[in-house]
Each structure stands twice: as structure tokens, then as C-alpha cells.
C-alpha positions, 0 to 999 in steps of 0.5 A: 499499499505504502509503495502505490502511495508513494508512486501516485505522489511521485506520479503527481509531483511529476506532472505538476512540476513538468506543468510549470514550464513549456518548451516550445514542442510542448506549447505547439502540442497545447495550442492544439487543445488550448485549455486555460492554464491552471495555477502551477509552482514559480521557477527560479534561477541563480547566477552561474560561472560564465561558461555554466551560464552560456550551457544554461542559455542554450539548454533552457532558452525556449522554456517558457514559465507559465506559473504565477507571478513571482515579481509582485511589487509592482505592475508588469507590462508586456508589450507585443508587437504585429511584426514579432509573432512570437510575442503573442504567444508568450502574452497568452500562454505565460499570462499569469506573469502580467498585470498588463498586455500592451499590443502595439496596435493603434495610431491617434491620427487627426481627423476632421469631423463636420469641419471640427479638428478631432481624432481618428483611431488608425491601425484597427485592422491589426485588432485581434479580438480573438487573442485578447479572449484568449489571454483573459481566459489564462488571467482573468484579472489582467489588464489589456491597455493597448499603445497608442502612438500619436502621428501624422500630425502637421503644422496647423493641424498640431497647433489647434491641438495643443491650443484649443481645448475643444479639440483635445477634448473631442480627441480624448472622448473619440479615445475613450469610446473606442476604448469602451466599444472594444471592452479595453481596459486603458491605453498607453499613450505615446505622444510626450516625446513626439510632440516635444520633437515636433516643437522643438521642446516648446510644447511641454505646458500645453501637453501637460494641460491635454494629459490632465485632461484626458486623464480625468476623461479616462478615469470617469470611464473607469480606464488607465492611462499610462504614459511612457517617457524617456529617461530623464538623466544623460550617460553622466547623470545630468539632466537632459532636459526633455522632462523636468522635475515640475513635468514629473510631478505633475504627470505623477499627479495625474497618470496611473503609470510612467513607463520609464524607457530605461534601455538604449543607453544614449552613449558612443561608448561601447557598453550595455544596452541599459547599464545598471547604474544608470537605471538605477540613477534615472528611476531614484531621481524620479522617485525623488523629484516626482514625489510619486508613489512608487507603484506609479513607476515602471522601470523599462526592461529590454528584451533585445540587444546590440551587436557593438563590433567595431562600435556599431549598434545593429539590434539583434533579437534572440534567434541571433543571439543564439547563433552567435553564442553557438558559434566556435569559440564564442565566450559569453562574458559578464560585464560588471559595470553594465550589469549584463552580458556580452558575447565574444565571438569571432576576431573581435565580435561583441554583442550584449544581450539579456540573460536570465541573470541580467533580468533578474538583477533588474527585477531585483532592483525594482523590487528594492525600489518598489516600481513595477517594470514594462518589457520591451518587447515578449518574443524578441528575447528568449523564452527562459527570462519568464522565470525572473517575472 
């Protein structure tokens, strides 16, 4: 009898442990039945020597952890784009790892409605209603907050939008009604950098008024308003100027979340994609000057890398990183200053790309500061990154 009980117990443990992660072949099989994901135990990882981590990457890169969230201190936003289809699968199968999914589908374009300036939503052909329902079936608490990109505004149209409250109000109403019709939970509105660039930095006060107006419209409809911002500090940790302390304080007062895009380190030196000291300095600066609740801030987390060979800066995704790592005599090396791995290959090849160790380092920083994370983008990286989420 004891043998039977022990055998059943072992079988139960194997089944439940095996269900916590899915390899690529496993996921293909499960797609056929498409059953809701059940609760599973979380996976974890610890740093290893570089040669051990290279083996780990090559062995485990396609293992997707679909268990409950490990990181729970703040929100976890996962961006998904139509040009990277694998991100749709990651968001769907690992839905319990995220609080928000932000498909990059829509644009805010100018429109003339009965002689009045307003907005129309572009990109609706990318809307995948079935996929949204699949995600919600795997995580009933998740929020779908698509990104809206402000673009294609010219001269007088842009001036009227910025200076006429009626135009901004009509535009905000159009976005809110679109979200309500499609049963979405809010939006990531990417407009600050775009409009500041178009106006050479002269539109800050107008933009703040519009964002205050739009957040009121969103909140009246029970919707969330998320805004992405560029990091306020440069590589020398001096203020860039595109977002000032006053701007940060005002935004933090009104929006639900600020997603700080702490990647694409703006330096000509051969370095990581987002050196950890620079990431931390920017977040601490924002928290100090904005006086925001840390839960309103999200650390930008890149799931892509750069090949820096010969001082170039060529973007690479997971597939290319694995090719470089598999190259004869390639070496995976930890850059302590950047807090990132780099792969050395060929005669003088060097490329930076996230690994589980670098992802965990940034997740732990988010834990310490009490902030969330925003991932650009799902499907670009390696599936085993989900172990850290």
C-alpha cells in the first residue's frame, strides 16, 4: 500500500512540476487543445559561472515559465507588436506573469469631423479580439491596455490640437469611446517625446494640460492612462531637459503609471543596452523629484540587444544571439559595470544581450525601489526570461 501511495505521489509531483514550464514543442501540442492555464509552482534561477550560464542559455532558452508571478511589488507590462508574432504566444501562455498587456496596434491620427478638428484611430486592422479573449481566459485579472502612438500631425493641425481645448477634448473622447466599444481597460499613450520633438521642446505646458484633461476623461470611464517617458538623465547622470522635475511631478499626479524607457543607453562608448547604474540613477531621480508613489513608476526592461562590433549599434533579437553564442570559440562574459552579459565571437565580435542573470538583476532593483517593470517587447528575447517575472 505504501508503495502505491508513494508511486502516486511521485507521479503527481512530476506532472505538476512539468506543467510549470513549457518548451516550444510542448506549447505547440497544447495549442491544439488550448485549455486554460492552471496554477503552477514558480521557477527560479541563480547566477552561475559564465561558462555554466552559456550552457544554461543554450539548453533552456525556449522554456517558458507559465506559473504565477514571482515579481509582485509593482505592475508588469508586456508590449507585443504585430511584426513579432512570437510575442503573442508569450503573452497568451504566460499571461499570469503580467498585470498589463500592451499590444502595439493603434495610432492617434488627426481627423476633420463636420468641420471640427478631432482624432481618428488608425491601425484597427491589427486588432485581434480572439487573442485578447485567450489572454483573459488564462488570467482573468489582466488588463489589456494597447499602445496608441501620436503621429501624422502637421503644422496648423498640431497647433490647433495643442491650443484649442475643444479639439483636445474631442480627441480624448474619441479614444475613450473606442476603448469602451472594444471592452479594453485603458491605453499606453505615447505622445510626449513625439510632440516635444515636433515642437522643438516648446509644447510642454500645452501637453501637460492635455494629459490632465485626458486622464480625467479616462478615469470617468474607469480606464487607465499610462504614459511612456524617456529617461531624464544622460550617461553622465545630468538632466537631459525633455522631462523636468516640474513635468514629472505633474504627470505623476494625474496619470496611472509612468513607464520609463530605461534602455538604448545614449552613449557612443561600447557598453550595455541599459547599464544598471544608469537605470538605478534615473529611477531614483524620478522618485525623488516627482514625489510619486513608487507603484506608479515602471522600469523599462529590454528583451533585445545590440551587436557593438567595430563600435556599431545593430539591434539583435534572440535568434541572432543564440547563433552568436553557438559560434565556435564564442565566450559569454559578464560586464560588471553594465550588469549585462556580452558574447565575444569571431576575431573582434562583441554583442550585448539580456540573460536571465541580467533580467533578475533589474527585477531585484525594481523590488528594492517598489516600482514595476515594462518590457519591450515580448517575443524578442528568450522564453526562459519568464522565470524571473
